[in-house]
N, C-alpha and C positions, 0 to 999 in steps of 0.2 A: 504494500500500500504506500502511495506517495504522500509525502508530507505536503500539506497545502500551504502555499505562500504565493505572494504576488509575483515572484520571479520564476516560479516553477513552470509556467506556461510560456515564458518568453524564450525565444531562440537566442542562442549565443551569437554574437556578431561574426565569429569566424566559422560557424558551423556550415559545413558544405564546401569549405575551401581550406581544409586543414593543411594540405601540402603547401599551398601558396603561403599561408601564414607561417608555417615552420621554416620555409626557405627565407622568408622575410626576416625572421628572428635570427636565423643561424648564419646568414651570409657574411657578417663581419668577422666571425670566428674562422670560417673556412679559409679565406685568403691569408689570414694571419698564420694559420698552421701550415698552409701550403708554401708560404714564403719562407718559413723556417726550414722546411724540408728541402726547398729549392736551394737555399743557401748552403745547406750541408752537402747537397748533391754537387753543386759547383765547386765547393772546397775539395770534395773527393776527386772530381775530374781534374782539377788543377794540380793537386798534389800527387795523384796516382802515378804520374810519370816519373816521379822522383825516386820511388822505391817502395818496397813492402813495409819497411819500418816507418817511413813517413806517412804512408797510407793508414797504417794501424794507429799512429798518433792522431791523425785527423778523426778517425772513427771513435777513438776513446775520448778525445776532446769534445766531439759533437754530442756524444752520449752524456758526458758529465755536465756540459753546459745546459743541455735540455733538462737534466735532473735538477740542476740548480734553479732553473726558471719555472718549472712546473707549478710548484706551490704558490709563488707570488702571482703568476698569471691567473691561476684558479681563484685565488682570493680576490683579486681585483675584478675578475669577471663575475664573481658572486655579487658584487655590489650592484651590477646591472639588474640583477633579480630584485634587489631591494628598491631600486629606482622604478622598475616596472610595477611592482606592487604598490608603491606610493602613488604613482600616476593612476593606476587602476582604481585605487581607493579614493581618488579625488583629493589627495593630500600633496599637492604640488609644492607646498612650502617646504616639505622635507627633502625635496630633490637637491636643493642647494647644500643642505647639510651632508647628504650622501656624497655629493661631488667633492666637498671639502675633505671628507673622510677618505675618499678614494685617492685624492691627490696626496694627502698626508701619508697614507699607506704606501702609495707608489714610490714616493721619495724615500721613505724609510726602508722599504723592502729593496729598492734599487741600491742603496748604500750597503745594506747587508749582503746582497748578492755579490756586489763587487768585492767586498771584504772576504766573503767565503770563497770566491773564485780565486783570489790571490793565494789563499791557503791551499786550495786544491791544486793550483798551478805549481806550488812548491812541492807538493806530494806526487805529482804526476810522473816525474822521472823515476821514482821508486816503483811505480806501477808497471813501467815498461822495462 
């Protein structure tokens, strides 16, 4: 039995065009991920001619840099969800606060990733 409410009989605005709405929401993330993969591919193509050890170094560095970037990127992208929810709830005043939070987190996480990358760079010769 359905709960009765004034919204239960209203159609959702995206109903019937789910794929189009999903593509609309996901297109900014797809080029971002493709660009990172393309950058790693180009690095591999350029260094591949130098030798097996150099190619292994590029592969290791690409994997470690992606591992360092995954958490910060995911955290910043999660803020988009909060912005979407605020807009959907009609609370546009919160969007500026989320933007400030996102910028602060991005700067802080950027500095932390650079510092961690310096530590990882010192450790990489021992890995190879």
